[in-house]
N, C-alpha and C positions, 0 to 999 in steps of 0.2 A: 262257714263261708260268709254268712251275713255280716258277722263282726269284722272279718278281714276286709270285705268289700267296703264296708262303712268307713273303716280306718284309713284305707288307701285313698278313698275319695276325699275324706276330710283332711288328710295330711299327705299331700302329693309329693312333698320334697323333704328329704333329710339333707341338711347342709353341714359340712365340716368347715366352719367359718375361719378358725384361727387356732393358734397355740402360742403360748409364751412361757418363758422359763427364767429362773433366777437362781443364783447361788446364795443360799441362806445358811450362814455358819459353815458347817462341814457338809451340807447337803445340797443336792441339785433338785430344785422343785420345778415340776413341769405341769402346766395346766392346758387343757384342751377346751375349745368352745364349739359345741354342737347345737343345732336347733332343728326342730321339726316344724315346718310351716303348716298352720299358724299356731304360735303361742307356746310351744314347748321348748325349754332350754336345758342344756346339760353342761356341767363344768367339772368333769372328772380330774383327778390329780394323781401324779406319780412322783415319788420321791426316791432318788438314788442316794443312799447314805454314805457318808465318809469318803467323799471324792477328793481328789487332788486338783486344786484350782488350776495349777500350772498345766496339768494334763488336759484339762478341758480346753484351755487356750491353744495348746499344741495340736489338738485335733483339727482345728480350722473352723471358722465361722460357718461357711456354707456346708461343710461336711456334717457339722453338729446339727445344724438346722434340718438337713435332709433326714438324719437318723431320728430326730425328735418328731418331725412331720410323719414319719412312718409309724412311730408308736401310736400317734393319733389315729391313723388309718386302721390300725389293728383294734382300736377301741370301738370303732364304729358298729360292728355287729351286735355288741351288748346293748346298744341304744336303738339302733335301727329296727331291731326285731319287735319293738313295742307297737309299731304301726305298719311295718313292711312297706314303707313309702315307695312308690314306683320309680322315683328318681333319687339317686345319691349325688349331690353336687359337692365337688371338692374345690374349695376356694383357698385353702390354707397352703397349697403347694402344687407342684406339677406332676401330672401322670400322662405318659404317652399311651398310645393305643395298646401296645403289648402289656403295659402295666395294668391298664383298665381291665383287659381280658383276664389277667392273672388274678386280680382282686375279685372279679365276678365269679371266677371258678372257685376261689376259696370260700366265698359266701355260699354258693350253691352246694358244694361238696361238704364243707365244714358244718353247715347248719341243716343237714339232712334230717337229723333227729328232730330238730325244732319243726321243720316242715311236716314231718310224719305225725308228730304228736298234736299239731294244730290243724291237721288235714288241709295243708296249703299246697296248691298246685303251682310250683315254680316254673313249670313248662308253659304256662299260659302266655300268649303274646304280650310283649312289653311288660313282663313281670318286673324286671329290674334293668334300669339304665344307669350307668355311672358316667358322669361328665366332669372333666377337669377344666376350671376356668383360670388357671394360672399360666402365664407366659414364661415363667422362669424355667431354667434347666437344672435338674437335680445334680448334686455334686457327690459322687461316691467317695468313700474313704479309701485311699490307695496306698497309704503308708504301711510300713512293715509292723509286725507285732511280735512280741516275745513268744517263743515256742513253748508255751505252758498251757495247762488245761483248766478250763472252767466247767464244773459239773453242776448242773441244776439239781438241787436236792429238795425233796418234799418230805414225806413222812413214811414212805414205804420201803420195802426191801430192795427194789430194783436199783435205785440210786446208791444204796449202800454197797451193792455188789460192784457197781461201776467205780465208786470211790476206792474200795479196797483193792480192786484189780489194778487200777492205775498206780496206787501206792506201792504195790508189789513190784511193778515195773519201774519204780523209782522216778516216776514222772513228777514234775513240779505242778501241783494242783491247788485249786481253791474251789470253794462252793459258791453257788448263786441261788438265792431263795427269794421268793415273792411272798410277802406277808407270812413269815415263818411262824409256825405253831410251836408250842412247848416241846412237842415230840421232835420237830425239826431241830430245834436248838440243842436238845439232849443228844440227838444223833450226831450233830456236828462236834459236840464236845468229845464224845467217844471216838470219833474219827480223827480227832486232833487238829481240826480246822480252827485256827486261832483268830483269823480276821476274815470271816465270811463276807461276801458281797450281799448286801441286803437291799431289797427294793420294797417299798411300801406302795401298794396300789389301792386307791380309794375310789369306789364307785360313787357317782352323784346320788345323793339321797332321793332326788326326784324320781329316779328309776324305780326305787322300791315303792314309792307312793303310787306310781302308775300301775305297778304290778298289783297293788292292793285294790285299785279301781277297776281291774279287769282287762287292762291292756294286754297284748300278746306277750307271752313269756316262754322261755325254754332254753335248751342247751345251746351253748356257743363253743367254738373250738379253742379251749383255754390253752392247750399246748402251743397253738400258734401265737397266742399272746406271749407266752413264755419265750418262744423262739425269738421274736423281735426284741424283747427286753434283754435276752441273753446276748444277742449280737451287740446291742447298744452298750451293755455293761462290759463286754469283752473289749470293745474299742476304748471305752473310758478307762478301764483298769489294765489294759495292755496284755490281753490273752489272745493267742492265735487260734487255739482249739476249743471248741464247745462240744462237750461229750454228753449228749442226752442218754437216757436209759430206756428207750422205746424198743420193744421186742418184736420178734417175727410174728407173734400171735396177733398183733394189732392190725394186721392186714385183713383179717376176716370181718365181714360186716355182720349186722344183726337181723335185718329184715329187708324184704324187697317192697318198694313202694313206688308206684307210677313208673314201673319198668327200671328202677334204679336201686342198687344195693345201698342201703343206709348203714353207715358205719359210725357208731358212737365214738370210736377212737380214730377218726379220720386224720386228725392233726398229729397222731402218733404213727401213722402209716408210712410205709416206704415211699408211696406216691407223693405224699406231702413233703417228706424229707428231701426227695430229689428235686421237686419243684421249688422248695424254699431255698435249697442250697444254690440253685441256679440263679434265683432272683437276688439272693444275698450278694453273690459275686458280681452281678451285673449292676445292681442299683444301690447296695448298702455299703459293703466293705469287701474289697477285692481279695484280700488275703485271709479272710476268716475261713477256718476249716470246721464246718458244721456237720456233725454226724451223730448217729446213735451207736454207742459202744455195744449195746446188747442186741442189735438188729439180727445177728445170726442165730439167736437163741429163742426157744419157746419159754413160756412162763414156768413150765415144769422144770426145764433145765436151769432156769434162773433160781428157782427154789432150792434145787440141789446144790447150787453154788452158795446160796445164802446161808445154808446151815453150817458152813465152815466158819461162820463168824458169830459164835454164841454170845459175844459181848453185847450184841444188839437185841437179843431175844426179849429182854424186859423193857425195851424202849420202843421198838418200831410198831407201826400200825398201818394197815392198808385200807382201813374202813373210812370211806368218804362220808358216811352218815355221822360218825363221831365228830369229824371236823366241821361239817356243815351245821350240826345242831349243838356243837360245843359241849358234847357229853363228857363227863369226868372219866369214864372208862375208855379203854383203847379199842374195844370191839363191841359193836352193837349186837352181834350174834343173830341178826335177823335178815341181813341183806345178802344178795348174791356174791358180793366181793368177799365178805367174811367167810362164807361157805367155800368159795373157790380157793382162797388162800389156805384155809384149813386143809382142804383136800390135797393141795400141791405140796404141803409141808409134811403131812401125816406119814407118807411112805419113808421119809428120811430122818425122822426123829423118834426118840423113845416116847412112850405114852406120857410119862411124867413131864417131859419137856413140853410136849404139845399142850398139856393141860395147864402148865404153868404160864405159857404164853397167852392162851386164849381164855383161861379161867373156867372153862366147861367143855364138855364133849359135844361139839356141834353135830356129830353123827348120831347122837341119841335124841336129837330134837325132831320129833315127828312132823312138826309144822314146817320144817325145811324141805320136806320131800318134793313139793311142787317146784321149789327153787332148783333142787338137784336135777329134776327132769328138764327144766328150762336150760340148764347148763350143758346137758348131755344129749338130749333127744333131738334128732335132725328136724323133725316136723314142728317143734316148738320154737317160738321166737327167742333168740338169745337175749339175755337181759342187757339193758342199756347201762352197762358198767364196764370197767376196765378188767375184763376177764379173758381167759384164753380161748382158743378155738374149741369147737364142740368135741372134736376127736381128742384133743389134748385133755379136756375136762373129763371125758369118759375114761381115758387112760389113767388119770389121777385117781379117780374113784376105784378103778380096777386094781391099781397098785395098792391102794389103801385096803381093799378087801383082802388081797393076797397076804398083806402083813397082818391084818386082824385075825385071819384064819390060824396063823401060827401061834397067836396068843390064846386061842381056844374060845374067845368071846367075840361075836360079830355084832357091832352096833346096829341100831334100827335102820338107818339110811343105807348102810352097806348091804343089808339083806335084800334091798331093792335094786341093786346094781345089775 
């Protein structure tokens, strides 16, 4: 708390000063200008690759500026969190009272894990005020869009299920990816996506330097960032439908803190989906159909669907540690996500298949027992990872045990189910 109070007193204002953009070759380059008074400046960058210049012009100048302005708004949490300044001043564009309340709600809800891990009391008086100093009126994009589907694709199994399901329905689809990894690119090749929409998002290096110096750091709602980028890309490339792959399980939180349920997956929840859809239609693009294709399903049900597509077995990975640390393997074999995905796939695959995918039997790793308990036991805090509900995880381990019994050999972890 001493560090937080010191930072908030020293840096009373976070300011979204401006943005600018340019078409450079085949790309649209966007820059945002933020500052924390006194003396801290950020200039993050976003690049939309392979755009049609004529399409950019047809969108309309005011509509384009409004969409880009909103991309900058969504970048704010990544930088504001370093000091938690009591005021966020928006000079780059207009926000009415309803919008200000919407953004404040997103920051409070979406950064719950950050508040929890840094022991921050967001309920304190005057914790955060957002002010807009622009007299302009935003211009929503109201034109029609082609009835085709844009699917955000990362490196996991969920977006694969969405892609393949829409392909079976003979929908016209394309993929959307931010900073795609090698795994993502291989996934798109197997899926037959020939001209994916690629976005490059670059954080300002100064943010990393502040992190090293001990300024505040932690989780931000990345799926919300993807949502705004997806809408912008859908308008740019003429797609009406945006099909995310967020599941029913994302609605369960991880821990209770200061009377509030903290949810690592808030930006994947049905609450955020509903609020974002309403905001999008009112302030961004009237005719965009934003939804999650997998919302009716649990992670266990999605895994059962995924095993129908063995062509992806040697490619996919759901391990965030591998991506964050740029490991050469596809599974770290030490994190909650690895164990959870292993447990949800185990009941539906042959032992040879599961070992070929993961490289080893995670159920034989004694050191993973505490992780299994954190995934399944009600009294233990659910890991801050994209994993299923406690009841669902318990069911996955029970189904795995049932299958193991048939083989005559029960792995170590399953003896403790």
